[in-house]
ZAMARGU-4260 file (C-alpha; in steps of 0.2 Angstrom, whole numbers, plus 5000, padded with zeros to 4 digits):
<rodrens>
0) 4858/5040/4942 | 4872/5042/4955 | 4890/5042/4950 | 4901/5027/4955 | 4913/5029/4970
5) 4932/5032/4968 | 4938/5021/4953 | 4949/5006/4957 | 4956/4993/4945 | 4956/4974/4945
10) 4972/4967/4951 | 4977/4950/4943 | 4993/4942/4936 | 4984/4940/4919 | 4976/4957/4918
15) 4986/4972/4913 | 4987/4985/4928 | 4974/4999/4926 | 4965/4991/4911 | 4949/4984/4920
20) 4938/4994/4932 | 4934/4985/4948 | 4915/4983/4950 | 4908/4972/4964 | 4893/4965/4954
25) 4906/4960/4940 | 4917/4951/4952 | 4902/4942/4960 | 4896/4936/4943 | 4914/4931/4938
30) 4916/4921/4955 | 4899/4912/4951 | 4906/4906/4934 | 4920/4896/4944 | 4906/4886/4952
35) 4894/4882/4938 | 4889/4886/4921 | 4881/4903/4921 | 4868/4913/4910 | 4872/4931/4913
40) 4858/4944/4909 | 4863/4962/4911 | 4857/4978/4903 | 4868/4985/4889 | 4882/4996/4896
45) 4885/4986/4912 | 4901/4977/4905 | 4897/4959/4900 | 4914/4959/4891 | 4923/4964/4907
50) 4915/4949/4916 | 4921/4938/4903 | 4938/4945/4904 | 4939/4942/4922 | 4934/4924/4921
55) 4946/4921/4906 | 4961/4928/4916 | 4957/4916/4930 | 4956/4901/4919 | 4972/4906/4910
60) 4981/4906/4927 | 4972/4891/4935 | 4972/4879/4920 | 4988/4885/4910 | 4989/4869/4900
65) 4972/4873/4891 | 4965/4887/4881 | 4950/4898/4883 | 4937/4902/4869 | 4927/4918/4867
70) 4913/4916/4854 | 4904/4930/4845 | 4891/4930/4831 | 4899/4942/4818 | 4916/4946/4811
75) 4916/4964/4817 | 4912/4959/4835 | 4925/4945/4835 | 4938/4958/4830 | 4932/4970/4843
80) 4933/4957/4857 | 4950/4952/4850 | 4956/4970/4853 | 4948/4970/4871 | 4957/4954/4875
85) 4974/4961/4868 | 4972/4977/4878 | 4967/4969/4894 | 4975/4951/4896 | 4993/4948/4898
90) 5002/4934/4888 | 5002/4930/4870 | 4990/4940/4859 | 4973/4931/4855 | 4971/4920/4841
95) 4957/4929/4831 | 4947/4918/4819 | 4934/4922/4806 | 4929/4914/4790 | 4943/4925/4782
100) 4956/4915/4791 | 4961/4899/4782 | 4964/4883/4791 | 4983/4884/4788 | 4983/4899/4800
105) 4973/4893/4814 | 4987/4884/4823 | 4976/4872/4833 | 4993/4864/4839 | 4998/4880/4848
110) 4983/4883/4860 | 4991/4880/4877 | 4988/4895/4887 | 4980/4905/4873 | 4964/4915/4871
115) 4954/4911/4855 | 4941/4923/4849 | 4931/4917/4835 | 4914/4916/4826 | 4905/4900/4830
120) 4904/4894/4812 | 4923/4892/4811 | 4924/4882/4827 | 4909/4872/4824 | 4916/4867/4806
125) 4933/4862/4813 | 4926/4852/4827 | 4914/4843/4816 | 4928/4839/4804 | 4939/4832/4818
130) 4952/4846/4816 | 4949/4853/4834 | 4946/4844/4850 | 4934/4853/4862 | 4943/4846/4877
135) 4957/4858/4873 | 4947/4872/4881 | 4944/4875/4900 | 4931/4889/4897 | 4920/4894/4883
140) 4911/4911/4882 | 4895/4913/4871 | 4892/4932/4868 | 4874/4936/4862 | 4869/4919/4868
145) 4850/4923/4865 | 4855/4916/4848 | 4857/4898/4855 | 4842/4890/4848 | 4836/4881/4832
150) 4850/4878/4819 | 4862/4892/4825 | 4879/4884/4827 | 4880/4889/4846 | 4868/4874/4848
155) 4880/4860/4842 | 4895/4869/4849 | 4887/4869/4866 | 4883/4851/4865 | 4902/4847/4860
160) 4908/4857/4875 | 4896/4850/4887 | 4903/4833/4883 | 4921/4839/4885 | 4929/4835/4902
165) 4929/4850/4914 | 4924/4864/4902 | 4915/4879/4909 | 4902/4888/4899 | 4897/4906/4901
170) 4882/4914/4891 | 4880/4933/4890 | 4865/4943/4884 | 4856/4960/4887 | 4840/4953/4880
175) 4835/4935/4882 | 4818/4937/4874 | 4800/4936/4881 | 4797/4918/4879 | 4800/4907/4894
180) 4802/4892/4883 | 4815/4901/4873 | 4825/4905/4888 | 4823/4887/4894 | 4830/4882/4877
185) 4846/4893/4880 | 4848/4887/4898 | 4847/4868/4892 | 4859/4872/4878 | 4872/4878/4890
190) 4868/4866/4904 | 4863/4880/4915 | 4853/4876/4931 | 4841/4889/4939 | 4855/4892/4952
195) 4866/4897/4937 | 4856/4912/4932 | 4864/4929/4935 | 4851/4943/4932 | 4853/4961/4934
200) 4839/4973/4929 | 4847/4989/4934 | 4837/4991/4951 | 4851/4984/4961 | 4861/4996/4972
205) 4878/4990/4966 | 4873/4992/4948 | 4864/5009/4948 | 4879/5020/4950 | 4885/5013/4933
210) 4869/5016/4923 | 4865/5032/4914 | 4847/5037/4911 | 4838/5035/4894 | 4824/5046/4890
215) 4812/5037/4878 | 4799/5048/4868 | 4786/5043/4855 | 4783/5056/4841 | 4766/5052/4832
220) 4763/5060/4815 | 4748/5060/4803 | 4750/5053/4786 | 4745/5065/4772 | 4727/5060/4765
225) 4734/5055/4748 | 4745/5042/4756 | 4730/5035/4766 | 4719/5035/4751 | 4733/5026/4741
230) 4734/5014/4755 | 4715/5011/4755 | 4716/5007/4737 | 4730/4994/4739 | 4721/4986/4754
235) 4705/4983/4743 | 4716/4974/4730 | 4724/4964/4744 | 4707/4959/4751 | 4702/4953/4734
240) 4717/4942/4732 | 4715/4935/4750 | 4697/4931/4746 | 4701/4922/4731 | 4714/4911/4741
245) 4700/4908/4754 | 4688/4903/4741 | 4700/4890/4734 | 4703/4883/4751 | 4721/4889/4753
250) 4717/4901/4767 | 4705/4898/4781 | 4688/4908/4779 | 4683/4923/4789 | 4700/4926/4798
255) 4711/4941/4798 | 4726/4937/4787 | 4743/4944/4791 | 4760/4944/4783 | 4765/4928/4793
260) 4749/4919/4786 | 4754/4923/4769 | 4772/4918/4771 | 4767/4901/4779 | 4755/4898/4764
265) 4769/4901/4752 | 4780/4889/4761 | 4766/4876/4761 | 4763/4878/4742 | 4781/4876/4738
270) 4782/4860/4749 | 4767/4853/4740 | 4774/4857/4723 | 4790/4848/4727 | 4781/4833/4733
275) 4772/4832/4717 | 4788/4833/4707 | 4797/4820/4718 | 4783/4808/4713 | 4786/4813/4695
280) 4769/4822/4693 | 4765/4840/4688 | 4756/4850/4701 | 4738/4854/4697 | 4735/4871/4688
285) 4726/4877/4704 | 4743/4877/4713 | 4751/4888/4701 | 4737/4900/4702 | 4738/4900/4721
290) 4756/4903/4720 | 4754/4919/4709 | 4740/4925/4720 | 4750/4923/4736 | 4765/4932/4728
295) 4754/4946/4723 | 4747/4947/4740 | 4764/4948/4748 | 4769/4962/4735 | 4753/4972/4741
300) 4757/4970/4759 | 4775/4977/4756 | 4768/4991/4745 | 4756/4996/4759 | 4769/4996/4772
305) 4781/5006/4761 | 4768/5019/4756 | 4760/5022/4773 | 4776/5021/4784 | 4790/5027/4772
310) 4782/5037/4759 | 4778/5037/4740 | 4797/5039/4735 | 4801/5023/4744 | 4786/5014/4736
315) 4791/5020/4719 | 4809/5014/4721 | 4802/4997/4726 | 4790/4996/4711 | 4804/5002/4699
320) 4815/4987/4705 | 4801/4975/4703 | 4798/4980/4686 | 4816/4981/4680 | 4821/4966/4690
325) 4807/4955/4682 | 4810/4958/4664 | 4800/4943/4658 | 4786/4949/4669 | 4781/4934/4680
330) 4762/4930/4681 | 4762/4938/4699 | 4771/4954/4693 | 4759/4955/4678 | 4744/4953/4689
335) 4751/4966/4701 | 4753/4980/4689 | 4737/4976/4679 | 4726/4977/4695 | 4714/4992/4694
340) 4716/4996/4712 | 4735/4996/4711 | 4734/5008/4696 | 4722/5019/4706 | 4733/5019/4721
345) 4749/5024/4710 | 4740/5038/4701 | 4734/5045/4718 | 4751/5046/4726 | 4761/5051/4710
350) 4760/5069/4705 | 4765/5080/4719 | 4772/5065/4729 | 4769/5072/4747 | 4784/5070/4758
355) 4781/5058/4773 | 4780/5068/4789 | 4791/5055/4798 | 4805/5061/4787 | 4802/5079/4790
360) 4801/5075/4809 | 4817/5065/4808 | 4827/5079/4800 | 4820/5091/4812 | 4826/5081/4827
365) 4843/5078/4820 | 4845/5096/4815 | 4840/5102/4833 | 4852/5090/4841 | 4867/5093/4831
370) 4864/5112/4830 | 4860/5115/4848 | 4873/5102/4855 | 4889/5103/4845 | 4899/5087/4847
375) 4883/5076/4849 | 4881/5060/4839 | 4865/5054/4831 | 4860/5037/4825 | 4844/5035/4814
380) 4838/5018/4812 | 4827/5013/4797 | 4822/4996/4791 | 4824/5000/4773 | 4839/5005/4763
385) 4829/5015/4752 | 4824/5026/4767 | 4842/5027/4772 | 4846/5034/4755 | 4832/5046/4756
390) 4836/5052/4774 | 4854/5055/4770 | 4849/5065/4754 | 4837/5075/4764 | 4850/5079/4777
395) 4863/5084/4764 | 4850/5095/4756 | 4850/5106/4771 | 4868/5112/4767 | 4871/5114/4786
400) 4889/5112/4791 | 4884/5106/4808 | 4876/5090/4800 | 4888/5078/4793 | 4877/5062/4789
405) 4883/5045/4782 | 4873/5030/4775 | 4878/5014/4785 | 4871/4998/4778 | 4876/4980/4776
410) 4889/4972/4764 | 4876/4964/4751 | 4873/4973/4735 | 4856/4972/4726 | 4860/4979/4709
415) 4868/4995/4704 | 4855/5006/4713 | 4858/4997/4730 | 4876/4995/4733 | 4882/4988/4750
420) 4897/4993/4760 | 4912/4982/4762 | 4918/4979/4779 | 4933/4991/4776 | 4921/5004/4770
425) 4910/5001/4786 | 4926/5003/4797 | 4931/5020/4789 | 4913/5027/4792 | 4913/5021/4810
430) 4931/5029/4812 | 4924/5045/4805 | 4909/5044/4817 | 4921/5042/4832 | 4932/5056/4826
435) 4917/5068/4823 | 4919/5071/4804 | 4903/5061/4803 | 4890/5065/4817 | 4875/5056/4810
440) 4874/5038/4805 | 4858/5033/4795 | 4858/5015/4797 | 4849/4999/4794 | 4848/4984/4806
445) 4867/4981/4803 | 4871/4993/4816 | 4860/4985/4829 | 4872/4972/4835 | 4890/4966/4832
450) 4898/4982/4828 | 4909/4993/4838 | 4898/5009/4836 | 4902/5023/4848 | 4889/5028/4861
455) 4877/5041/4854 | 4867/5055/4861 | 4851/5053/4851 | 4844/5037/4844 | 4829/5038/4832
460) 4818/5024/4826 | 4811/5029/4809 | 4799/5015/4812 | 4795/5003/4827 | 4802/4986/4826
465) 4792/4971/4832 | 4806/4962/4841 | 4810/4967/4859 | 4828/4960/4857 | 4831/4972/4842
470) 4822/4986/4851 | 4834/4984/4866 | 4849/4982/4855 | 4845/4998/4846 | 4842/5008/4862
475) 4858/5001/4869 | 4867/5012/4857 | 4864/5027/4869 | 4865/5030/4887 | 4882/5022/4890
480) 4894/5035/4896 | 4880/5048/4899 | 4862/5051/4898 | 4854/5047/4881 | 4838/5050/4872
485) 4828/5038/4861 | 4814/5044/4849 | 4802/5032/4841 | 4792/5039/4826 | 4775/5032/4823
490) 4762/5036/4809 | 4745/5036/4816 | 4732/5024/4808 | 4745/5013/4800 | 4754/4997/4805
495) 4767/5007/4814 | 4754/5008/4828 | 4751/4989/4829 | 4770/4985/4828 | 4774/4998/4842
500) 4761/4991/4854 | 4767/4973/4850 | 4785/4978/4854 | 4780/4986/4870 | 4770/4970/4875
505) 4784/4959/4871 | 4796/4970/4881 | 4784/4970/4896 | 4783/4951/4895 | 4802/4950/4894
510) 4804/4961/4910 | 4792/4950/4919 | 4801/4935/4914 | 4818/4942/4920 | 4809/4946/4936
515) 4804/4928/4937 | 4821/4922/4933 | 4829/4934/4946 | 4817/4927/4959 | 4824/4910/4956
520) 4808/4903/4949 | 4812/4885/4945 | 4799/4885/4931 | 4812/4893/4920 | 4819/4876/4917
525) 4812/4859/4915 | 4828/4849/4920 | 4830/4843/4937 | 4846/4849/4946 | 4862/4839/4943
530) 4879/4840/4949 | 4891/4850/4937 | 4909/4848/4935 | 4920/4861/4943 | 4937/4867/4938
535) 4940/4879/4952 | 4928/4886/4966 | 4939/4899/4973 | 4944/4915/4965 | 4962/4921/4966
540) 4965/4928/4983 | 4972/4945/4975 | 4957/4947/4964
</rodrens>
């Protein structure tokens, strides 16, 4: 892509000189927010936060008796936005609120002219309990607004702010999803009309100078025969348990059963059992038998996925946790380990334990990047913590000073063998990644969204993910300040292939939906247009 023209900076009384680059498309979207509620959909790296800061500066100046609110879904993202506000906007430092800040420190009586940066849970709880009046805010920004559906606290918050007098709403996301109904739900939640959609897909002439290319590659590998043989044995066992559930009427006959079907069956069984108990009755024995069979089927689905897409070492860790964590051996655990097909599968892959070729390929890609391009940064995403551990160990076993890996996972711990990272530990690792003493993060989904992770040169997907939103979030970790590269690892003949195709299909549908929204297709909302309240329709003359 071409480079931007000579850099200039936004001039505004509430913006520190030289702190915010002037970009015409950002100015245009910010101006639009002054006229009506807006849903802004922009690719990662185009500065959604910069747009929010411009709008916040305007409302601080034009409605000084009120505060502005910047909502973000996670504590690290709230803290990151708090730093951006403090560095960019003049006036009092922002009030940064997460669940770690007690009510005595929230200072709701000192909001005039302030910026509040907070998680939605904190604000929603205080509004619900009558401690905070939503009318105190002139502007509310919803970051990662694609979450605004179902029971997520963005929904009741948007309702409260919509009812507040003269409160403008701005929603921002890089990935609205591929479902038109879901986008309509977000638009309705924020009271955004079709005219309030601001969509940029990267093809616009005023946007292209600020985009950097991302080269996307797919590396396909063949699973070793022993892994496929073990997976075949596990599938035979899975088919037998599914057939038993079909025969007893708990699954529809003749259809292909997937993980979602089994999860829904488990939910139905639990609900039925609770209804029996609510009536003071014991569920029939057939229910408990179905519960055990559904549980075994879920264990088998997970075991097949681990074996074929992660390797025997990951499967063995899972089985060890299952056996040690279920000391009394529940009926489903006993049924699982007693199954002859399961025993044959385990005997097939134990012994020489062939290393999964995806791990070999991942190590090869990382070593090539960091050896041939000193100063590069690599981010390896994997769905499972076990694989994160195994990948870090494989990289450390190289004893190559050019490769300095670190495991990066969430805060929750699952026993002594699976210890999470505290927020402080996460911060130390990210700081080391910025400084270069760590140049390869091996991360789970915790690194997809909501953390201030520096731009990377190479992003590797150890396995495809079925969500187009998560795919876009992962890819957005590269190609920010310069061209980046993304490599997806796929094991032929396994569910990797189906997940990969599903994700591509969802992303294609999302792009078509974005094009529809961009074209102003009014089918994207079911609500008739109505007049919206306006605080100010003219942007400051010197902006």
